[in-house]
Steps between C-alpha positions, in 0.01 A plus 500: 500500500451732797795509737437297815499735801396251770839523669446411864480139612175405670563412868401149607190611689376762255194474282554397141306639205223286359523351155246760386740768626784344302291485183419870540861613556651748255858505631583157364344215302133453590454189709861498615662504843816664367663720763275378779784319673770746397627628167761226467291210630607154383269260688143627462247342734772320696537842667175419681684241710671642804604395849143511630389258227777257592416516870130442439578213265725338759214507751297278266743210541330285765570136409838529333369331184685602184401463136740535211330697224740416217482214254826341394696710251452229239136418583340658195627286214459625240497860625158664480656783299633389161769769526663328798716187510537211736792546734791258484662416834855368511706373794878508478754315713839614624768350720442142386126524556523624859367849417207594279373820346216554259379743237190563293461581131190648334371618836194723457421651842129524407475140385338369819357670814621857470469872565482749215724802544402849388689480172295198390245711311527836328192713437464564127418868552681601820793261516651335806398557861601832652596640157819293484641534150520206264878541481529443876323163487764264369696193607709575806360853541339562840187698409184315610698180549367233731802555726325804649221275630755240610687751715184590690340158495129428522359442848139558590152369567389251240135445417381206294188539287387149412317582179504134399304398811261796477409437137466124551261542794294742294458236230716700260825307519794663327572345163874448531540402136358818351531877528248515783494856639494568873277800558517772760182352651685169535777671696277704727271201552795283600628761743155540653451123537838466671444801726801684358551869566792633301778710648752730340798305371327161484665230290199349323522141374234386253443124506339358186646149491634562148867416556426174680249402231749579224782304660313197636175451310596554136686285253806630317285552192234693692762725660656569162161589353415746778840666459448522124150644535611741780176439690544565873246600765561818699370843593260673265646815345313816600555845645296390802746216561792746493314727743433209738867396500628853552236624745564202730871594491638151454877474496500179296236317297603141430318199361553141394418594140717593203441875491274588797254628238304291250647417159381573239360819643127549521340670201387787721856585607545880489875464440496461123834681463683247717661175392218247498261761650647408839516697827869424553624837369252686724586288803877491459603806297242747630407385852821317594307197628715197580356185338570135579418218262493118510523493880438169679188560706309172530648377830452842656142518372423157648636607837304826495180312423570260789555762770293784351793740525589671173764744629863418571853630472660505155865549414652512152858567395566564131847442361737793545555518125589848379269588213295184546158504333359240737603240753393176662277603787680308776177545696377353828174520690508447877198437723 
């Protein structure tokens, strides 16, 4: 692999290369942002959030309304990933019952509303983000751990794209029980309908209604069947989708779905070498894009539809867990 020579960190106000530029690079993996934010970068697109983003986001708080964007840690029972377990919460008493502590067993930080860290996916050809060696990505080791994002925190302008509402009003309602792909035209059409103009560092929230439907509308048997079949709506896999995400310079892309992208992947996915033909390795390992999954967005979406305002302040604070792969989002939207 060519040695990465993009050594200097891009200043906050500087132009960023387009996705086409990244695909054409010869000093690192094609389609990667390695070195763009410094040779030893650990937080990827979270670098796009600076003081100016926080100040602008704060100016969007006009009513003081707040919306928690996390489901309960135990909400998804059984977990949507068969590799995860249900947490077990225990309370313990001391001093004749006058003092209580608690602890949790089988706690999977990505079991409910969460943020994926940059060690979540490895690219089969190029490895982990920023050329971090496999040996450096282990339990308790700091490389690419979610603690790097926790130390900075996530504060910026949030934008909600209500894909559920857009598709429903077009007479093409999302099928929340199948692998219904959300196309790039769906995203751009939603943004156009809502009058959204994206800004560098935006925290984009994709509302599909999937999590609410899964938790409230389905029987235990129906939930179990969907988990077994691994059929979840989400973004269609394509190079054009990657270009749209990168060229708009989002800091975070989060949704109320299982994987942000559709599962199983569309047959036309160009990422045949990836696990499940998914975009995750390109997004996380190559571009350093911060992803959020299973976020609670219905109450926020309802409020946005009521007042016609789809921008707001978002904060998120991952756990300061050294070497953490992911974390509960601990996210808020404020309007």
